[in-house]
C-alpha positions as CSV (number, residue, x, y, z in Angstrom):
1,X,0.0,0.0,0.0
2,X,1.3,3.4,-0.8
3,X,1.3,6.4,1.5
4,X,-1.5,8.0,-0.5
5,X,-3.8,4.9,0.0
6,X,-3.1,4.8,3.7
7,X,-3.9,8.5,4.0
8,X,-7.2,7.9,2.1
9,X,-8.2,5.0,4.4
10,X,-7.3,6.9,7.5
11,X,-9.2,10.0,6.4
12,X,-12.2,8.1,5.1
13,X,-12.6,6.0,8.3
14,X,-12.1,9.1,10.5
15,X,-14.7,11.1,8.5
16,X,-17.2,8.2,8.4
17,X,-16.9,7.6,12.2
18,X,-17.3,11.3,13.1
19,X,-20.3,11.8,10.9
20,X,-21.9,8.6,12.0
21,X,-21.5,9.6,15.7
22,X,-23.3,12.8,14.9
23,X,-26.1,10.9,13.1
24,X,-26.4,8.5,16.1
25,X,-26.7,11.5,18.4
26,X,-29.5,12.9,16.3
27,X,-31.3,9.5,16.4
28,X,-30.9,9.3,20.2
29,X,-32.2,12.8,20.6
30,X,-35.2,11.8,18.6
31,X,-35.9,8.9,20.9
32,X,-35.9,11.1,24.0
33,X,-37.8,13.9,22.4
34,X,-41.4,14.1,23.5
35,X,-42.8,16.0,20.4
36,X,-43.7,13.9,17.4
37,X,-42.6,16.6,15.0
38,X,-39.2,16.8,16.6
39,X,-38.9,13.0,16.5
40,X,-39.7,12.9,12.7
41,X,-37.4,15.8,12.0
42,X,-34.4,14.4,13.9
43,X,-34.8,11.0,12.4
44,X,-34.9,12.5,8.9
45,X,-31.8,14.5,9.7
46,X,-30.1,11.4,11.1
47,X,-30.8,9.5,7.9
48,X,-29.6,12.3,5.7
49,X,-26.4,12.6,7.8
50,X,-25.9,8.8,7.4
51,X,-26.1,9.2,3.6
52,X,-23.6,12.0,3.7
53,X,-21.2,9.8,5.8
54,X,-21.4,7.0,3.2
55,X,-21.0,9.5,0.4
56,X,-18.0,11.1,2.0
57,X,-16.3,7.7,2.4
58,X,-16.9,6.8,-1.2
59,X,-15.8,10.3,-2.5
60,X,-12.5,10.2,-0.6
61,X,-11.7,6.9,-2.4
62,X,-12.8,8.3,-5.7
63,X,-15.7,5.9,-6.2
64,X,-19.0,6.6,-7.7
65,X,-21.6,8.0,-5.2
66,X,-24.3,5.9,-6.8
67,X,-23.9,2.5,-5.1
68,X,-25.8,-0.1,-3.1
69,X,-23.7,1.1,-0.1
70,X,-25.8,4.3,-0.1
71,X,-28.7,2.2,1.2
72,X,-26.8,1.9,4.5
73,X,-26.9,5.7,5.0
74,X,-30.5,6.0,6.3
75,X,-30.0,3.4,9.0
76,X,-29.2,5.8,11.9
77,X,-32.6,7.5,11.3
78,X,-34.4,4.2,11.1
79,X,-36.3,4.0,14.3
80,X,-39.1,1.5,14.0
81,X,-36.9,-1.5,13.7
82,X,-38.2,-2.5,10.3
83,X,-34.7,-2.8,8.8
84,X,-32.4,-3.6,11.8
85,X,-34.6,-5.3,14.3
86,X,-37.3,-4.6,16.8
87,X,-35.0,-3.8,19.8
88,X,-34.5,-0.1,20.3
89,X,-33.5,2.2,23.1
90,X,-36.4,4.0,24.7
91,X,-37.7,5.5,27.9
92,X,-39.1,2.8,30.2
93,X,-42.9,3.1,30.6
94,X,-42.6,2.6,34.3
95,X,-39.9,3.5,36.8
96,X,-37.3,0.8,37.4
97,X,-37.5,-1.4,40.4
98,X,-35.7,-0.3,43.6
99,X,-32.5,-2.1,44.2
100,X,-31.4,-2.9,47.7
101,X,-28.4,-4.7,49.1
102,X,-28.7,-7.7,51.4
103,X,-25.7,-9.2,53.0
104,X,-22.3,-9.3,51.3
105,X,-22.5,-9.7,47.5
106,X,-26.2,-10.2,47.3
107,X,-28.4,-7.8,45.4
108,X,-32.2,-8.1,45.8
109,X,-34.7,-6.4,43.5
110,X,-37.7,-5.1,45.6
């Protein structure tokens, strides 16, 4: 590998990681938002940001932006679990159980 290829890989992985962290933050903010409009808007922005991350990765390597890889871009904004799975982070509908300690090394849920 030449030094140019190493620089491309380092830059593309760094850019992708930073942009995807931003997209994940938008998606997490949507989960904890109480307004439906804000949830939709933040999820759309997370999806757009994910597409930008994939596009930046491909552009740094001089590849065509039109690719099946671009379908991975909207995943951070995908919230309903239709593509990734049904498990998602959310606010618990009821408060968590109280945790108390009994003896040494024993934890009892009350």
